[in-house]
C-alpha positions in Angstrom: 21.7 -85.0 -180.3 18.2 -86.0 -179.7 16.2 -88.1 -182.1 13.8 -85.3 -182.9 16.7 -82.9 -183.7 18.3 -85.5 -186.0 15.0 -85.9 -187.8 14.6 -82.1 -188.2 18.1 -81.9 -189.6 17.5 -84.7 -192.0 14.3 -83.1 -193.3 16.1 -79.7 -193.7 19.0 -81.3 -195.7 16.5 -83.2 -197.9 14.6 -80.0 -198.6 17.8 -78.2 -199.4 18.9 -80.8 -201.8 15.5 -80.9 -203.4 15.4 -77.2 -203.9 18.9 -77.2 -205.3 18.0 -80.0 -207.7 14.9 -78.1 -208.9 16.8 -74.9 -209.2 19.4 -76.6 -211.5 16.6 -78.3 -213.5 14.6 -75.1 -214.1 16.7 -73.8 -217.0 16.5 -77.1 -218.8 12.7 -77.1 -218.5 12.4 -73.8 -220.3 14.7 -74.4 -223.3 13.8 -73.8 -227.0 12.2 -76.9 -228.5 10.9 -78.1 -231.9 7.4 -79.4 -232.1 6.5 -82.0 -233.1 9.7 -83.7 -232.0 9.9 -86.2 -234.8 9.2 -86.6 -238.5 9.6 -89.3 -241.2 12.8 -89.5 -243.2 12.6 -88.5 -246.8 9.3 -86.5 -246.2 8.3 -82.9 -245.7 7.2 -81.6 -242.3 5.8 -78.4 -240.7 7.4 -77.7 -237.4 7.1 -75.0 -234.8 10.1 -73.7 -232.8 8.7 -73.1 -229.3 10.5 -70.3 -227.4 9.5 -69.7 -223.8 10.5 -66.5 -222.0 12.4 -67.5 -218.8 13.1 -64.0 -217.4 10.9 -62.1 -215.0 12.4 -58.7 -215.8 12.8 -58.8 -219.6 11.1 -59.9 -222.8 12.4 -61.9 -225.7 12.6 -59.7 -228.8 14.8 -61.8 -231.1 15.1 -65.5 -232.0 17.6 -67.1 -234.4 17.4 -70.7 -235.5 20.5 -72.2 -237.3 19.9 -74.9 -239.9 22.2 -77.9 -240.5 24.8 -77.6 -243.2 25.8 -81.2 -243.2 22.2 -82.2 -244.0 20.9 -79.2 -245.9 17.2 -78.9 -246.6 16.4 -78.1 -250.2 13.0 -76.5 -249.5 12.3 -74.2 -246.6 9.4 -71.7 -246.1 8.2 -69.6 -243.2 4.7 -68.8 -242.0 4.3 -65.1 -241.3 3.8 -64.1 -237.7 2.0 -60.9 -236.9 4.3 -58.4 -235.0 7.5 -60.1 -236.1 9.9 -59.5 -238.9 11.5 -62.5 -240.5 14.8 -62.9 -242.4 15.8 -66.1 -244.1 19.5 -66.4 -244.7 20.9 -68.5 -247.5 24.6 -69.3 -247.6 27.0 -71.3 -249.6 27.6 -74.7 -248.0 31.1 -75.7 -246.8 30.9 -78.5 -249.4 28.3 -79.5 -251.9 25.8 -82.2 -250.8 24.2 -84.6 -253.2 20.5 -85.3 -252.7 17.7 -86.9 -254.8 17.0 -83.4 -256.0 20.6 -83.0 -257.3 23.7 -81.4 -255.9 23.1 -78.6 -253.4 25.7 -75.9 -253.0 23.5 -73.3 -251.2 20.8 -73.7 -248.7 19.0 -71.9 -245.9 21.4 -71.7 -243.0 19.5 -69.4 -240.6 16.1 -67.8 -239.9 15.8 -64.8 -237.7 12.7 -63.4 -236.1 12.9 -59.9 -234.6 10.8 -56.9 -233.6 8.2 -58.9 -231.6 7.8 -59.5 -227.9 7.6 -62.6 -225.7 6.7 -61.3 -222.2 7.6 -63.0 -218.9 5.6 -66.1 -218.4 4.8 -66.4 -222.1 6.0 -68.4 -225.1 5.8 -68.1 -228.8 5.9 -70.6 -231.7 7.6 -69.9 -235.0 6.4 -72.2 -237.8 8.5 -73.4 -240.6 7.8 -75.9 -243.4 10.8 -77.9 -244.6 12.0 -80.9 -246.6 12.9 -83.2 -248.0 14.2 -84.5 -244.7 17.4 -86.6 -245.1 17.3 -90.4 -245.0 20.9 -91.0 -243.8 20.6 -89.6 -240.2 18.2 -90.2 -237.3 18.1 -86.6 -236.1 18.7 -82.9 -237.1 20.0 -80.3 -234.7 18.8 -76.6 -234.9 20.9 -74.4 -232.6 18.9 -71.5 -231.3 19.9 -68.0 -230.0 17.5 -66.1 -227.8 18.0 -62.3 -227.2 16.3 -60.4 -224.4 15.2 -56.8 -224.2 17.9 -56.1 -221.6 20.6 -57.2 -224.0 21.2 -60.7 -222.6 21.9 -63.4 -225.2 21.3 -67.0 -224.5 22.5 -69.8 -226.8 20.7 -73.1 -226.9 23.3 -75.0 -228.9 24.5 -78.0 -227.0 24.4 -81.3 -229.0 22.5 -84.3 -227.5 24.7 -86.4 -225.2 25.5 -90.0 -226.1 24.2 -91.3 -222.8 20.8 -89.7 -223.4 21.1 -87.2 -220.5 20.1 -83.6 -221.2 22.9 -81.0 -221.6 22.9 -77.7 -219.9 21.8 -75.7 -222.9 20.2 -78.2 -225.2 19.6 -77.3 -228.8 16.3 -78.1 -230.5 16.4 -81.6 -232.0 14.1 -83.1 -234.6 14.2 -86.9 -234.5 13.9 -88.7 -237.8 12.1 -92.0 -238.1 12.1 -94.5 -241.0 9.2 -93.8 -243.5 6.1 -95.9 -242.9 5.6 -98.9 -245.2 4.3 -97.9 -248.5 4.9 -94.2 -247.9 7.6 -91.7 -248.7 6.5 -88.7 -246.6 4.4 -87.3 -249.4 1.2 -89.2 -248.6 -0.2 -92.4 -249.9 -0.2 -92.8 -253.7 -3.5 -92.9 -255.5 -4.4 -96.4 -256.8 -3.9 -96.9 -260.5 -7.1 -96.9 -262.5 -8.3 -100.3 -263.8 -7.2 -101.0 -267.4 -9.8 -100.6 -270.1 -10.0 -103.7 -272.4 -9.1 -102.9 -276.0 -11.8 -103.7 -278.7 -11.1 -106.9 -280.7 -10.3 -106.7 -284.4 -13.6 -108.3 -285.3 -15.5 -105.8 -283.4 -13.5 -102.9 -284.9 -14.0 -103.9 -288.5 -17.5 -105.5 -288.4 -20.3 -104.0 -290.5 -23.3 -102.9 -288.5 -26.5 -104.8 -289.2 -29.2 -102.5 -290.8 -32.5 -103.0 -289.0 -35.6 -101.7 -290.7 -37.3 -98.9 -288.8 -40.7 -100.7 -289.1 -39.3 -103.8 -287.5 -38.5 -102.0 -284.3 -42.1 -101.2 -283.7 -43.8 -104.1 -285.6 -46.1 -105.0 -282.7 -47.4 -101.5 -282.2 -47.8 -100.5 -285.9 -49.3 -103.8 -287.3 -52.8 -103.0 -286.3 -52.5 -99.4 -287.7 -51.3 -100.8 -291.0 -54.1 -103.2 -291.3 -56.7 -100.5 -290.5 -55.3 -98.2 -293.2 -55.2 -101.0 -295.7 -58.9 -101.8 -295.0 -59.9 -98.2 -295.4 -58.1 -97.9 -298.7 -59.9 -101.0 -300.0 -63.3 -99.7 -299.0 -62.6 -96.4 -300.7 -61.6 -98.3 -303.9 -64.9 -100.3 -303.9 -66.9 -97.1 -303.3 -65.3 -95.6 -306.4 -66.0 -98.6 -308.5 -69.7 -98.6 -307.5 -70.0 -94.9 -308.4 -68.4 -95.5 -311.7 -70.8 -98.4 -312.6 -73.9 -96.4 -311.6 -72.7 -93.5 -313.8 -72.2 -95.8 -316.7 -75.7 -97.3 -316.4 -77.3 -93.8 -316.2 -75.5 -92.7 -319.3 -76.8 -95.7 -321.3 -80.4 -95.0 -320.3 -80.3 -91.3 -321.4 -79.0 -92.4 -324.8 
């Protein structure tokens, strides 16, 4: 075998292996995921289950998301999605679970969206608000079931592998991280208002000092008072003069 033939054969083998590898990896690239992929323990989070359509000849018309029963979520609500009907299923838990909100015997175990359409080459996000997230685990698994218009049903329910590698049909996983310092997932607490000093006993029982009204404006009214006093004195003198003159006139007539 010539060198050129050997090179062409090596290239062909390499291309074949690459194509096979990519072919095996494609299903994993299009699996159902939860976004964002992480949230804080003990808090509340809004997530979106992202569902891509990986068929060229069919549309996705139904999506089911299973919720964990070993770490049930006390509060779950769904954002309406135009064109899709949603059904929230609550079930009795295999065994009661004690949380900071009390003992939980029933919880949301499945949410189903149906009646809509995710066409080839498209994806859709289904939003859910949930909490309080558990503090005693570092992840939550949400097995998903995807149904196509042709009747095909694909389950994305494989648990994460211990070695970190991705399974064939990985389930959506939400990683849980410790709450940030000073927070509990509900947002930072408002600072306490500064205390108001209480009035002292002396201030409480003291008798207010009475200030004469004139004293408050002594500077402005002093001149006015003097002027009025002078005017009164002149009026008195004028009256006295008139009286004396009248008395003298009366004496002359008599």
